[in-house]
MOPAC internal coordinates of N, CA, C and O (Angstrom, degrees):
PM7 1SCF
backbone

  N    0.0000 0     0.00 0     0.00 0    0    0    0
  C    1.4533 1     0.00 0     0.00 0    1    0    0
  C    1.5186 1   109.12 1     0.00 0    2    1    0
  O    1.2310 1   121.42 1    -5.49 1    3    2    1
  N    1.3260 1   114.89 1   174.51 1    3    2    1
  C    1.4679 1   120.42 1   178.77 1    5    3    2
  C    1.5199 1   111.45 1   -87.53 1    6    5    3
  O    1.2310 1   119.65 1  -168.87 1    7    6    5
  N    1.3239 1   118.27 1    11.13 1    7    6    5
  C    1.4533 1   122.41 1  -179.62 1    9    7    6
  C    1.5245 1   110.15 1   -63.04 1   10    9    7
  O    1.2310 1   120.73 1   -46.33 1   11   10    9
  N    1.3395 1   116.21 1   133.67 1   11   10    9
  C    1.4666 1   120.79 1   178.50 1   13   11   10
  C    1.5285 1   108.95 1   -78.72 1   14   13   11
  O    1.2310 1   120.46 1   -48.89 1   15   14   13
  N    1.3012 1   116.72 1   131.11 1   15   14   13
  C    1.4603 1   121.80 1  -179.67 1   17   15   14
  C    1.5193 1   108.30 1  -119.17 1   18   17   15
  O    1.2310 1   120.38 1   -57.68 1   19   18   17
  N    1.3157 1   116.89 1   122.32 1   19   18   17
  C    1.4596 1   122.37 1  -179.58 1   21   19   18
  C    1.5288 1   108.88 1   -93.60 1   22   21   19
  O    1.2310 1   120.57 1   -78.99 1   23   22   21
  N    1.3222 1   116.52 1   101.01 1   23   22   21
  C    1.4659 1   120.81 1  -178.73 1   25   23   22
  C    1.5224 1   112.23 1   -71.77 1   26   25   23
  O    1.2310 1   120.13 1   169.43 1   27   26   25
  N    1.3446 1   117.35 1   -10.57 1   27   26   25
  C    1.4653 1   120.20 1   175.73 1   29   27   26
  C    1.5287 1   111.38 1   -82.36 1   30   29   27
  O    1.2310 1   120.33 1   172.11 1   31   30   29
  N    1.3179 1   116.97 1    -7.89 1   31   30   29
  C    1.4644 1   122.12 1   176.73 1   33   31   30
  C    1.5361 1   107.90 1   -63.04 1   34   33   31
  O    1.2310 1   120.25 1   -40.99 1   35   34   33
  N    1.3260 1   117.13 1   139.01 1   35   34   33
  C    1.4630 1   122.41 1  -176.83 1   37   35   34
  C    1.5154 1   114.61 1   -56.90 1   38   37   35
  O    1.2310 1   119.86 1   158.11 1   39   38   37
  N    1.3367 1   117.88 1   -21.89 1   39   38   37
  C    1.4693 1   120.24 1   179.69 1   41   39   38
  C    1.5221 1   112.06 1   -63.45 1   42   41   39
  O    1.2310 1   120.58 1   158.88 1   43   42   41
  N    1.3181 1   116.50 1   -21.12 1   43   42   41
  C    1.4675 1   120.35 1  -174.04 1   45   43   42
  C    1.5269 1   112.86 1  -104.19 1   46   45   43
  O    1.2310 1   119.83 1  -166.34 1   47   46   45
  N    1.3334 1   117.93 1    13.66 1   47   46   45
  C    1.4625 1   120.37 1  -178.85 1   49   47   46
  C    1.5240 1   112.59 1   -69.05 1   50   49   47
  O    1.2310 1   120.18 1   147.67 1   51   50   49
  N    1.3086 1   117.26 1   -32.33 1   51   50   49
  C    1.4644 1   120.86 1   179.96 1   53   51   50
  C    1.5271 1   108.79 1   -79.86 1   54   53   51
  O    1.2310 1   120.84 1   -67.45 1   55   54   53
  N    1.3152 1   116.01 1   112.55 1   55   54   53
  C    1.4679 1   121.23 1  -176.94 1   57   55   54
  C    1.5225 1   111.74 1   -58.91 1   58   57   55
  O    1.2310 1   120.03 1   152.94 1   59   58   57
  N    1.3232 1   117.55 1   -27.06 1   59   58   57
  C    1.4593 1   121.09 1  -179.95 1   61   59   58
  C    1.5250 1   111.42 1   -67.75 1   62   61   59
  O    1.2310 1   120.53 1   148.36 1   63   62   61
  N    1.3398 1   116.60 1   -31.64 1   63   62   61
  C    1.4653 1   120.61 1   177.14 1   65   63   62
  C    1.5237 1   109.47 1   -66.75 1   66   65   63
  O    1.2310 1   120.71 1   133.68 1   67   66   65
  N    1.3263 1   116.24 1   -46.32 1   67   66   65
  C    1.4630 1   120.90 1  -179.84 1   69   67   66
  C    1.5230 1   110.07 1   -64.32 1   70   69   67
  O    1.2310 1   120.56 1   133.13 1   71   70   69
  N    1.3210 1   116.54 1   -46.87 1   71   70   69
  C    1.4651 1   120.89 1  -179.99 1   73   71   70
  C    1.5198 1   111.07 1   -62.13 1   74   73   71
  O    1.2310 1   120.46 1   136.57 1   75   74   73
  N    1.3181 1   116.72 1   -43.43 1   75   74   73
  C    1.4654 1   120.98 1   178.54 1   77   75   74
  C    1.5131 1   111.93 1   -61.11 1   78   77   75
  O    1.2310 1   120.61 1   137.98 1   79   78   77
  N    1.3419 1   116.44 1   -42.02 1   79   78   77
  C    1.4678 1   120.21 1   178.95 1   81   79   78
  C    1.5215 1   110.77 1   -64.71 1   82   81   79
  O    1.2310 1   120.42 1   138.31 1   83   82   81
  N    1.3191 1   116.81 1   -41.69 1   83   82   81
  C    1.4678 1   120.77 1   179.61 1   85   83   82
  C    1.5322 1   110.80 1   -64.02 1   86   85   83
  O    1.2310 1   120.60 1   134.44 1   87   86   85
  N    1.3254 1   116.47 1   -45.56 1   87   86   85
  C    1.4689 1   120.36 1   178.43 1   89   87   86
  C    1.5220 1   111.09 1   -62.36 1   90   89   87
  O    1.2310 1   120.45 1   139.05 1   91   90   89
  N    1.3166 1   116.74 1   -40.95 1   91   90   89
  C    1.4648 1   121.01 1   178.99 1   93   91   90
  C    1.5172 1   110.74 1   -62.67 1   94   93   91
  O    1.2310 1   120.67 1   137.22 1   95   94   93
  N    1.3361 1   116.32 1   -42.78 1   95   94   93
  C    1.4674 1   120.04 1   178.41 1   97   95   94
  C    1.5295 1   110.49 1   -57.13 1   98   97   95
  O    1.2310 1   120.33 1   128.81 1   99   98   97
  N    1.3233 1   116.98 1   -51.19 1   99   98   97
  C    1.4666 1   120.20 1  -177.85 1  101   99   98
  C    1.5242 1   112.05 1   -68.24 1  102  101   99
  O    1.2310 1   119.79 1   144.48 1  103  102  101
  N    1.3157 1   118.01 1   -35.52 1  103  102  101
  C    1.4592 1   121.53 1  -179.97 1  105  103  102
  C    1.5224 1   111.48 1   -66.49 1  106  105  103
  O    1.2310 1   119.67 1   148.39 1  107  106  105
  N    1.3268 1   118.23 1   -31.61 1  107  106  105
  C    1.4554 1   121.61 1  -176.54 1  109  107  106
  C    1.5266 1   114.22 1   -89.63 1  110  109  107
  O    1.2310 1   119.83 1   178.62 1  111  110  109
  N    1.3226 1   117.93 1    -1.38 1  111  110  109
  C    1.4646 1   119.49 1   175.37 1  113  111  110
  C    1.5252 1   108.98 1   -63.71 1  114  113  111
  O    1.2310 1   120.46 1   -35.42 1  115  114  113
  N    1.3220 1   116.72 1   144.58 1  115  114  113
  C    1.4636 1   119.66 1   178.54 1  117  115  114
  C    1.5242 1   110.86 1   -63.29 1  118  117  115
  O    1.2310 1   120.74 1   144.45 1  119  118  117
  N    1.3192 1   116.20 1   -35.55 1  119  118  117
  C    1.4557 1   121.28 1   175.58 1  121  119  118
  C    1.5267 1   106.48 1  -129.10 1  122  121  119
  O    1.2310 1   119.77 1   -43.84 1  123  122  121
  N    1.3371 1   118.05 1   136.16 1  123  122  121
  C    1.4693 1   119.62 1  -177.13 1  125  123  122
  C    1.5227 1   112.19 1   -63.37 1  126  125  123
  O    1.2310 1   121.24 1   -12.02 1  127  126  125
  N    1.3191 1   115.24 1   167.98 1  127  126  125
  C    1.4609 1   121.41 1   177.66 1  129  127  126
  C    1.5270 1   110.48 1   -54.34 1  130  129  127
  O    1.2310 1   119.97 1   135.99 1  131  130  129
  N    1.3150 1   117.66 1   -44.01 1  131  130  129
  C    1.4681 1   121.78 1   170.45 1  133  131  130
  C    1.5221 1   104.68 1   -89.75 1  134  133  131
  O    1.2310 1   119.97 1   -71.70 1  135  134  133
  N    1.3268 1   117.66 1   108.30 1  135  134  133
  C    1.4698 1   120.88 1  -174.29 1  137  135  134
  C    1.5285 1   112.49 1   -57.37 1  138  137  135
  O    1.2310 1   121.39 1   -27.42 1  139  138  137
  N    1.3336 1   114.94 1   152.58 1  139  138  137
  C    1.4702 1   121.19 1  -178.83 1  141  139  138
  C    1.5265 1   111.75 1   -50.80 1  142  141  139
  O    1.2310 1   120.49 1   139.45 1  143  142  141
  N    1.3208 1   116.67 1   -40.55 1  143  142  141
  C    1.4587 1   121.12 1  -177.98 1  145  143  142
  C    1.5183 1   113.93 1   -65.54 1  146  145  143
  O    1.2310 1   120.14 1   164.97 1  147  146  145
  N    1.3192 1   117.35 1   -15.03 1  147  146  145
  C    1.4632 1   121.03 1  -179.24 1  149  147  146
  C    1.5268 1   113.17 1  -102.40 1  150  149  147
  O    1.2310 1   119.96 1   171.65 1  151  150  149
  N    1.3320 1   117.68 1    -8.35 1  151  150  149
  C    1.4601 1   120.99 1  -175.08 1  153  151  150
  C    1.5287 1   111.50 1   -56.10 1  154  153  151
  O    1.2310 1   120.26 1   124.95 1  155  154  153
  N    1.3267 1   117.11 1   -55.05 1  155  154  153
  C    1.4655 1   120.71 1  -177.76 1  157  155  154
  C    1.5221 1   111.72 1   -61.93 1  158  157  155
  O    1.2310 1   120.32 1   147.26 1  159  158  157
  N    1.3309 1   116.99 1   -32.74 1  159  158  157
  C    1.4702 1   120.69 1   179.58 1  161  159  158
  C    1.5326 1   110.64 1   -67.52 1  162  161  159
  O    1.2310 1   120.48 1   140.13 1  163  162  161
  N    1.3281 1   116.69 1   -39.87 1  163  162  161
  C    1.4661 1   119.68 1   178.11 1  165  163  162
  C    1.5237 1   110.43 1   -65.04 1  166  165  163
  O    1.2310 1   120.48 1   135.17 1  167  166  165
  N    1.3191 1   116.68 1   -44.83 1  167  166  165
  C    1.4675 1   120.80 1   179.91 1  169  167  166
  C    1.5289 1   110.03 1   -63.32 1  170  169  167
  O    1.2310 1   120.42 1   136.45 1  171  170  169
  N    1.3296 1   116.81 1   -43.55 1  171  170  169
  C    1.4674 1   120.86 1   179.23 1  173  171  170
  C    1.5245 1   111.10 1   -62.91 1  174  173  171
  O    1.2310 1   120.49 1   141.56 1  175  174  173
  N    1.3341 1   116.67 1   -38.44 1  175  174  173
  C    1.4716 1   120.13 1  -179.74 1  177  175  174
  C    1.5246 1   110.70 1   -63.80 1  178  177  175
  O    1.2310 1   120.74 1   136.59 1  179  178  177
  N    1.3268 1   116.18 1   -43.41 1  179  178  177
  C    1.4681 1   119.91 1   178.82 1  181  179  178
  C    1.5273 1   109.61 1   -62.90 1  182  181  179
  O    1.2310 1   120.85 1   132.54 1  183  182  181
  N    1.3336 1   115.98 1   -47.46 1  183  182  181
  C    1.4655 1   120.18 1  -178.16 1  185  183  182
  C    1.5109 1   111.63 1   -61.95 1  186  185  183
  O    1.2310 1   120.75 1   135.57 1  187  186  185
  N    1.3289 1   116.17 1   -44.43 1  187  186  185
  C    1.4671 1   120.66 1  -178.61 1  189  187  186
  C    1.5242 1   110.25 1   -65.08 1  190  189  187
  O    1.2310 1   120.47 1   137.77 1  191  190  189
  N    1.3173 1   116.71 1   -42.23 1  191  190  189
  C    1.4594 1   120.91 1  -178.83 1  193  191  190
  C    1.5257 1   110.94 1   -63.92 1  194  193  191
  O    1.2310 1   120.22 1   133.08 1  195  194  193
  N    1.3230 1   117.19 1   -46.92 1  195  194  193
  C    1.4734 1   120.89 1   179.77 1  197  195  194
  C    1.5269 1   109.47 1   -62.95 1  198  197  195
  O    1.2310 1   120.84 1   136.75 1  199  198  197
  N    1.3309 1   116.00 1   -43.25 1  199  198  197
  C    1.4718 1   119.68 1  -179.51 1  201  199  198
  C    1.5290 1   110.16 1   -60.84 1  202  201  199
  O    1.2310 1   120.31 1   134.26 1  203  202  201
  N    1.3222 1   117.00 1   -45.74 1  203  202  201
  C    1.4663 1   120.84 1   179.02 1  205  203  202
  C    1.5240 1   110.99 1   -61.27 1  206  205  203
  O    1.2310 1   120.40 1   139.92 1  207  206  205
  N    1.3272 1   116.84 1   -40.08 1  207  206  205
  C    1.4666 1   119.99 1   178.74 1  209  207  206
  C    1.5244 1   111.41 1   -65.24 1  210  209  207
  O    1.2310 1   120.50 1   138.28 1  211  210  209
  N    1.3189 1   116.64 1   -41.72 1  211  210  209
  C    1.4697 1   119.79 1   178.69 1  213  211  210
  C    1.5286 1   109.89 1   -62.41 1  214  213  211
  O    1.2310 1   120.35 1   137.73 1  215  214  213
  N    1.3308 1   116.94 1   -42.27 1  215  214  213
  C    1.4615 1   119.69 1   179.45 1  217  215  214
  C    1.5180 1   112.71 1   -69.69 1  218  217  215
  O    1.2310 1   119.96 1   160.42 1  219  218  217
  N    1.3332 1   117.68 1   -19.58 1  219  218  217
  C    1.4648 1   120.51 1   179.76 1  221  219  218
  C    1.5309 1   112.38 1   -84.14 1  222  221  219
  O    1.2310 1   120.23 1   172.92 1  223  222  221
  N    1.3273 1   117.17 1    -7.08 1  223  222  221
  C    1.4671 1   120.43 1   179.45 1  225  223  222
  C    1.5289 1   110.22 1   -66.75 1  226  225  223
  O    1.2310 1   120.28 1   -25.99 1  227  226  225
  N    1.3275 1   117.06 1   154.01 1  227  226  225
  C    1.4653 1   119.05 1   172.86 1  229  227  226
  C    1.5360 1   108.87 1   -57.64 1  230  229  227
  O    1.2310 1   119.99 1   -32.40 1  231  230  229
  N    1.3405 1   117.61 1   147.60 1  231  230  229
  C    1.4677 1   120.56 1  -175.40 1  233  231  230
  C    1.5239 1   115.20 1   -50.58 1  234  233  231
  O    1.2310 1   119.78 1   137.17 1  235  234  233
  N    1.3075 1   118.02 1   -42.83 1  235  234  233
  C    1.4695 1   119.57 1  -179.10 1  237  235  234
  C    1.5298 1   110.95 1   -63.90 1  238  237  235
  O    1.2310 1   120.21 1   140.78 1  239  238  237
  N    1.3165 1   117.20 1   -39.22 1  239  238  237
  C    1.4687 1   121.08 1   178.43 1  241  239  238
  C    1.5251 1   110.62 1   -67.83 1  242  241  239
  O    1.2310 1   120.99 1   134.40 1  243  242  241
  N    1.3338 1   115.72 1   -45.60 1  243  242  241
  C    1.4685 1   120.62 1   179.83 1  245  243  242
  C    1.5259 1   110.96 1   -59.87 1  246  245  243
  O    1.2310 1   120.94 1   130.99 1  247  246  245
  N    1.3228 1   115.81 1   -49.01 1  247  246  245
  C    1.4663 1   120.11 1  -176.46 1  249  247  246
  C    1.5358 1   111.69 1   -65.82 1  250  249  247
  O    1.2310 1   120.61 1   140.42 1  251  250  249
  N    1.3349 1   116.43 1   -39.58 1  251  250  249
  C    1.4615 1   119.90 1   177.68 1  253  251  250
  C    1.5272 1   109.89 1   -65.68 1  254  253  251
  O    1.2310 1   120.66 1   137.90 1  255  254  253
  N    1.3119 1   116.35 1   -42.10 1  255  254  253
  C    1.4641 1   120.61 1   178.77 1  257  255  254
  C    1.5240 1   110.63 1   -60.96 1  258  257  255
  O    1.2310 1   120.55 1   137.88 1  259  258  257
  N    1.3097 1   116.55 1   -42.12 1  259  258  257
  C    1.4627 1   120.80 1  -179.70 1  261  259  258
  C    1.5335 1   110.75 1   -60.55 1  262  261  259
  O    1.2310 1   120.70 1   133.45 1  263  262  261
  N    1.3117 1   116.26 1   -46.55 1  263  262  261
  C    1.4676 1   120.46 1  -179.29 1  265  263  262
  C    1.5287 1   110.64 1   -66.91 1  266  265  263
  O    1.2310 1   120.37 1   135.42 1  267  266  265
  N    1.3319 1   116.89 1   -44.58 1  267  266  265
  C    1.4592 1   120.57 1  -179.60 1  269  267  266
  C    1.5253 1   110.78 1   -62.02 1  270  269  267
  O    1.2310 1   120.00 1   132.43 1  271  270  269
  N    1.3227 1   117.60 1   -47.57 1  271  270  269
  C    1.4650 1   120.07 1  -177.67 1  273  271  270
  C    1.5311 1   111.94 1   -70.08 1  274  273  271
  O    1.2310 1   120.04 1   151.51 1  275  274  273
  N    1.3248 1   117.53 1   -28.49 1  275  274  273
  C    1.4710 1   119.40 1   173.05 1  277  275  274
  C    1.5269 1   109.25 1   -64.19 1  278  277  275
  O    1.2310 1   120.81 1   135.67 1  279  278  277
  N    1.3311 1   116.06 1   -44.33 1  279  278  277
  C    1.4626 1   120.47 1   177.85 1  281  279  278
  C    1.5339 1   110.90 1   -62.79 1  282  281  279
  O    1.2310 1   120.27 1   133.39 1  283  282  281
  N    1.3154 1   117.10 1   -46.61 1  283  282  281
  C    1.4690 1   120.43 1  -179.82 1  285  283  282
  C    1.5238 1   111.63 1   -62.39 1  286  285  283
  O    1.2310 1   120.44 1   145.59 1  287  286  285
  N    1.3182 1   116.76 1   -34.41 1  287  286  285
  C    1.4704 1   120.36 1   176.04 1  289  287  286
  C    1.5237 1   110.48 1   -63.31 1  290  289  287
  O    1.2310 1   120.68 1   141.53 1  291  290  289
  N    1.3231 1   116.30 1   -38.47 1  291  290  289
  C    1.4735 1   119.89 1   176.75 1  293  291  290
  C    1.5263 1   111.15 1   -66.92 1  294  293  291
  O    1.2310 1   120.30 1   141.59 1  295  294  293
  N    1.3226 1   117.02 1   -38.41 1  295  294  293
  C    1.4675 1   120.79 1   177.20 1  297  295  294
  C    1.5214 1   109.20 1   -59.93 1  298  297  295
  O    1.2310 1   120.45 1   137.65 1  299  298  297
  N    1.3276 1   116.74 1   -42.35 1  299  298  297
  C    1.4673 1   121.84 1  -178.95 1  301  299  298
  C    1.5293 1   111.26 1   -64.91 1  302  301  299
  O    1.2310 1   120.09 1   149.48 1  303  302  301
  N    1.3188 1   117.42 1   -30.52 1  303  302  301
  C    1.4649 1   120.30 1   178.08 1  305  303  302
  C    1.5373 1   111.39 1   -58.76 1  306  305  303
  O    1.2310 1   120.24 1   155.08 1  307  306  305
  N    1.3149 1   117.15 1   -24.92 1  307  306  305
  C    1.4637 1   122.39 1  -178.62 1  309  307  306
  C    1.5347 1   111.63 1  -106.95 1  310  309  307
  O    1.2310 1   120.54 1  -150.16 1  311  310  309
  N    1.3204 1   116.57 1    29.84 1  311  310  309
  C    1.4665 1   121.01 1  -175.29 1  313  311  310
  C    1.5214 1   113.41 1   -61.15 1  314  313  311
  O    1.2310 1   120.32 1   153.13 1  315  314  313
  N    1.3155 1   116.99 1   -26.87 1  315  314  313
  C    1.4717 1   118.86 1   178.52 1  317  315  314
  C    1.5266 1   110.97 1   -67.49 1  318  317  315
  O    1.2310 1   120.46 1   146.26 1  319  318  317
  N    1.3238 1   116.72 1   -33.74 1  319  318  317
  C    1.4570 1   120.67 1   179.56 1  321  319  318
  C    1.5297 1   112.31 1   -86.64 1  322  321  319
  O    1.2310 1   120.19 1   139.23 1  323  322  321
  N    1.3325 1   117.23 1   -40.77 1  323  322  321
  C    1.4663 1   119.83 1  -173.05 1  325  323  322
  C    1.5328 1   114.16 1  -102.07 1  326  325  323
  O    1.2310 1   120.28 1   176.05 1  327  326  325
  N    1.3229 1   117.06 1    -3.95 1  327  326  325
  C    1.4652 1   123.82 1   179.70 1  329  327  326
  C    1.5215 1   112.93 1    57.36 1  330  329  327
  O    1.2310 1   120.49 1  -149.77 1  331  330  329
  N    1.3283 1   116.68 1    30.23 1  331  330  329
  C    1.4598 1   121.31 1   177.75 1  333  331  330
  C    1.5257 1   108.77 1  -110.22 1  334  333  331
  O    1.2310 1   121.14 1   -88.82 1  335  334  333
  N    1.3181 1   115.42 1    91.18 1  335  334  333
  C    1.4620 1   121.75 1   177.69 1  337  335  334
  C    1.5243 1   108.78 1   -81.97 1  338  337  335
  O    1.2310 1   120.65 1    -4.10 1  339  338  337
  N    1.3091 1   116.36 1   175.90 1  339  338  337
  C    1.4666 1   120.72 1   176.56 1  341  339  338
  C    1.5268 1   109.12 1   -56.63 1  342  341  339
  O    1.2310 1   120.77 1   135.05 1  343  342  341
  N    1.3239 1   116.14 1   -44.95 1  343  342  341
  C    1.4638 1   119.85 1  -179.06 1  345  343  342
  C    1.5328 1   111.58 1   -63.20 1  346  345  343
  O    1.2310 1   120.29 1   138.96 1  347  346  345
  N    1.3175 1   117.05 1   -41.04 1  347  346  345
  C    1.4726 1   120.67 1   179.48 1  349  347  346
  C    1.5227 1   111.02 1   -63.25 1  350  349  347
  O    1.2310 1   120.94 1   134.40 1  351  350  349
  N    1.3134 1   115.81 1   -45.60 1  351  350  349
  C    1.4758 1   120.21 1   178.83 1  353  351  350
  C    1.5234 1   109.67 1   -61.48 1  354  353  351
  O    1.2310 1   120.49 1   137.00 1  355  354  353
  N    1.3350 1   116.66 1   -43.00 1  355  354  353
  C    1.4626 1   120.59 1  -179.31 1  357  355  354
  C    1.5247 1   111.16 1   -62.14 1  358  357  355
  O    1.2310 1   120.37 1   139.77 1  359  358  357
  N    1.3187 1   116.91 1   -40.23 1  359  358  357
  C    1.4710 1   121.18 1   179.48 1  361  359  358
  C    1.5275 1   110.45 1   -65.34 1  362  361  359
  O    1.2310 1   120.67 1   139.94 1  363  362  361
  N    1.3245 1   116.32 1   -40.06 1  363  362  361
  C    1.4620 1   120.78 1  -178.42 1  365  363  362
  C    1.5262 1   111.39 1   -72.69 1  366  365  363
  O    1.2310 1   120.20 1   134.86 1  367  366  365
  N    1.3473 1   117.22 1   -45.14 1  367  366  365
  C    1.4635 1   120.58 1  -172.52 1  369  367  366
  C    1.5194 1   114.70 1   -96.17 1  370  369  367
  O    1.2310 1   119.26 1   157.98 1  371  370  369
  N    1.3300 1   119.02 1   -22.02 1  371  370  369
  C    1.4631 1   121.22 1  -177.34 1  373  371  370
  C    1.5137 1   113.89 1   -50.28 1  374  373  371
  O    1.2310 1   119.72 1   121.07 1  375  374  373
  N    1.3422 1   118.14 1   -58.93 1  375  374  373
  C    1.4671 1   119.85 1  -177.88 1  377  375  374
  C    1.5291 1   114.00 1   -66.53 1  378  377  375
  O    1.2310 1   120.22 1   159.76 1  379  378  377
  N    1.3244 1   117.18 1   -20.24 1  379  378  377
  C    1.4615 1   120.62 1  -179.48 1  381  379  378
  C    1.5266 1   111.58 1   -83.09 1  382  381  379
  O    1.2310 1   120.33 1   140.40 1  383  382  381
  N    1.3260 1   116.97 1   -39.60 1  383  382  381
  C    1.4585 1   121.30 1  -174.56 1  385  383  382
  C    1.5249 1   113.57 1   -87.68 1  386  385  383
  O    1.2310 1   120.72 1   159.76 1  387  386  385
  N    1.3121 1   116.22 1   -20.24 1  387  386  385
  C    1.4604 1   120.56 1  -172.68 1  389  387  386
  C    1.5270 1   107.37 1  -141.50 1  390  389  387
  O    1.2310 1   120.03 1   -72.05 1  391  390  389
  N    1.3284 1   117.55 1   107.95 1  391  390  389
  C    1.4610 1   119.79 1  -179.24 1  393  391  390
  C    1.5255 1   109.66 1  -147.74 1  394  393  391
  O    1.2310 1   121.06 1   -27.08 1  395  394  393
  N    1.3333 1   115.59 1   152.92 1  395  394  393
  C    1.4661 1   119.73 1   179.88 1  397  395  394
  C    1.5241 1   111.06 1   -73.36 1  398  397  395
  O    1.2310 1   120.84 1   -19.95 1  399  398  397
  N    1.3264 1   115.99 1   160.05 1  399  398  397
  C    1.4652 1   120.96 1   179.95 1  401  399  398
  C    1.5173 1   111.31 1   -64.84 1  402  401  399
  O    1.2310 1   120.24 1   146.40 1  403  402  401
  N    1.3334 1   117.15 1   -33.60 1  403  402  401
  C    1.4624 1   119.94 1   177.00 1  405  403  402
  C    1.5229 1   108.12 1  -126.09 1  406  405  403
  O    1.2310 1   121.15 1   -26.48 1  407  406  405
  N    1.3012 1   115.40 1   153.52 1  407  406  405
  C    1.4609 1   120.71 1  -176.55 1  409  407  406
  C    1.5262 1   112.59 1   -86.12 1  410  409  407
  O    1.2310 1   120.45 1  -164.76 1  411  410  409
  N    1.3186 1   116.75 1    15.24 1  411  410  409
  C    1.4583 1   120.17 1   177.72 1  413  411  410
  C    1.5240 1   108.78 1   -75.35 1  414  413  411
  O    1.2310 1   120.81 1   -22.98 1  415  414  413
  N    1.3114 1   116.05 1   157.02 1  415  414  413
  C    1.4583 1   119.78 1   178.19 1  417  415  414
  C    1.5128 1   111.20 1   100.84 1  418  417  415
  O    1.2310 1   121.44 1    11.59 1  419  418  417
  N    1.2974 1   114.84 1  -168.41 1  419  418  417
  C    1.4606 1   121.79 1  -175.22 1  421  419  418
  C    1.5261 1   109.61 1   -85.66 1  422  421  419
  O    1.2310 1   120.76 1   -82.21 1  423  422  421
  N    1.3113 1   116.15 1    97.79 1  423  422  421
  C    1.4699 1   121.20 1  -176.71 1  425  423  422
  C    1.5243 1   111.71 1   -63.09 1  426  425  423
  O    1.2310 1   120.40 1   142.44 1  427  426  425
  N    1.3360 1   116.84 1   -37.56 1  427  426  425
  C    1.4622 1   119.87 1  -179.72 1  429  427  426
  C    1.5243 1   110.19 1   -64.19 1  430  429  427
  O    1.2310 1   120.41 1   138.92 1  431  430  429
  N    1.3312 1   116.82 1   -41.08 1  431  430  429
  C    1.4608 1   120.43 1   179.30 1  433  431  430
  C    1.5267 1   110.32 1   -68.52 1  434  433  431
  O    1.2310 1   120.50 1   140.56 1  435  434  433
  N    1.3265 1   116.65 1   -39.44 1  435  434  433
  C    1.4674 1   119.92 1   176.44 1  437  435  434
  C    1.5208 1   110.01 1   -57.24 1  438  437  435
  O    1.2310 1   120.78 1   134.80 1  439  438  437
  N    1.3358 1   116.12 1   -45.20 1  439  438  437
  C    1.4521 1   120.95 1  -177.13 1  441  439  438
  C    1.5294 1   111.16 1   -61.77 1  442  441  439
  O    1.2310 1   120.42 1   140.10 1  443  442  441
  N    1.3159 1   116.79 1   -39.90 1  443  442  441
  C    1.4655 1   120.28 1   177.97 1  445  443  442
  C    1.5270 1   109.68 1   -61.07 1  446  445  443
  O    1.2310 1   120.47 1   132.73 1  447  446  445
  N    1.3201 1   116.70 1   -47.27 1  447  446  445
  C    1.4662 1   120.21 1  -179.03 1  449  447  446
  C    1.5254 1   111.67 1   -67.13 1  450  449  447
  O    1.2310 1   120.28 1   139.64 1  451  450  449
  N    1.3274 1   117.07 1   -40.36 1  451  450  449
  C    1.4582 1   120.55 1   178.61 1  453  451  450
  C    1.5253 1   110.08 1   -58.40 1  454  453  451
  O    1.2310 1   120.67 1   133.71 1  455  454  453
  N    1.3126 1   116.32 1   -46.29 1  455  454  453
  C    1.4603 1   120.93 1  -179.75 1  457  455  454
  C    1.5216 1   111.24 1   -64.98 1  458  457  455
  O    1.2310 1   120.37 1   139.30 1  459  458  457
  N    1.3275 1   116.90 1   -40.70 1  459  458  457
  C    1.4633 1   120.21 1  -179.01 1  461  459  458
  C    1.5167 1   111.85 1   -65.62 1  462  461  459
  O    1.2310 1   120.07 1   140.98 1  463  462  461
  N    1.3163 1   117.47 1   -39.02 1  463  462  461
  C    1.4679 1   120.52 1   179.16 1  465  463  462
  C    1.5269 1   109.86 1   -64.49 1  466  465  463
  O    1.2310 1   120.31 1   132.16 1  467  466  465
  N    1.3211 1   117.02 1   -47.84 1  467  466  465
  C    1.4710 1   120.21 1  -179.98 1  469  467  466
  C    1.5249 1   110.01 1   -62.94 1  470  469  467
  O    1.2310 1   120.20 1   137.12 1  471  470  469
  N    1.3129 1   117.22 1   -42.88 1  471  470  469
  C    1.4677 1   120.77 1   178.78 1  473  471  470
  C    1.5231 1   110.82 1   -61.27 1  474  473  471
  O    1.2310 1   120.40 1   137.44 1  475  474  473
  N    1.3133 1   116.84 1   -42.56 1  475  474  473
  C    1.4657 1   120.27 1   179.77 1  477  475  474
  C    1.5356 1   111.09 1   -63.97 1  478  477  475
  O    1.2310 1   120.46 1   135.57 1  479  478  477
  N    1.3092 1   116.73 1   -44.43 1  479  478  477
  C    1.4733 1   119.52 1   179.63 1  481  479  478
  C    1.5287 1   110.06 1   -62.27 1  482  481  479
  O    1.2310 1   120.33 1   139.48 1  483  482  481
  N    1.3196 1   116.98 1   -40.52 1  483  482  481
  C    1.4679 1   119.69 1   178.09 1  485  483  482
  C    1.5301 1   110.86 1   -64.25 1  486  485  483
  O    1.2310 1   120.42 1   135.08 1  487  486  485
  N    1.3105 1   116.80 1   -44.92 1  487  486  485
  C    1.4726 1   120.82 1  -178.58 1  489  487  486
  C    1.5208 1   112.59 1   -67.55 1  490  489  487
  O    1.2310 1   120.41 1   151.55 1  491  490  489
  N    1.3289 1   116.83 1   -28.45 1  491  490  489
  C    1.4646 1   121.16 1  -176.63 1  493  491  490
  C    1.5407 1   111.97 1  -112.53 1  494  493  491
  O    1.2310 1   120.60 1  -155.38 1  495  494  493
  N    1.3294 1   116.46 1    24.62 1  495  494  493
  C    1.4632 1   121.17 1  -175.16 1  497  495  494
  C    1.5352 1   112.57 1   -49.78 1  498  497  495
  O    1.2310 1   120.51 1   130.92 1  499  498  497
  N    1.3151 1   116.63 1   -49.08 1  499  498  497
  C    1.4613 1   120.77 1  -177.68 1  501  499  498
  C    1.5090 1   112.89 1   -60.99 1  502  501  499
  O    1.2310 1   119.96 1   142.41 1  503  502  501
  N    1.3080 1   117.68 1   -37.59 1  503  502  501
  C    1.4726 1   121.58 1   179.60 1  505  503  502
  C    1.5145 1   111.14 1   -75.39 1  506  505  503
  O    1.2310 1   120.50 1   139.20 1  507  506  505
  N    1.3294 1   116.65 1   -40.80 1  507  506  505
  C    1.4697 1   120.71 1  -175.02 1  509  507  506
  C    1.5180 1   111.66 1   -72.87 1  510  509  507
  O    1.2310 1   120.30 1   140.46 1  511  510  509
  N    1.3400 1   117.04 1   -39.54 1  511  510  509
  C    1.4648 1   119.81 1  -177.95 1  513  511  510
  C    1.5082 1   110.24 1  -106.67 1  514  513  511
  O    1.2310 1   120.10 1   180.00 1  515  514  513

């Protein structure tokens, strides 16, 4: 609406209130910000891009990655016994397998992306390799 909202008002000091309101707004839209018709295209773009990047690696890196991720996929098959889910494996291996040349920048953000890349490769192992 055209209602004026004063974000300097004390009611908005808690960032969680603002974040919660923003999430609620987007969650209640009839169609998400990324329209339903584009969902599969976004997922396909991510998958295709990661797959192309994996194939662009030097052969020794690609082949080692294939063997390692095949093994990690088998570890995940036994997650009920070993408590190593896709997310757990990604947290453990993300920062080790994928890291910037220098530690400058937002390390927390790097870690999120590192984990997401490893998780995606694990989830899409059959398509990527």
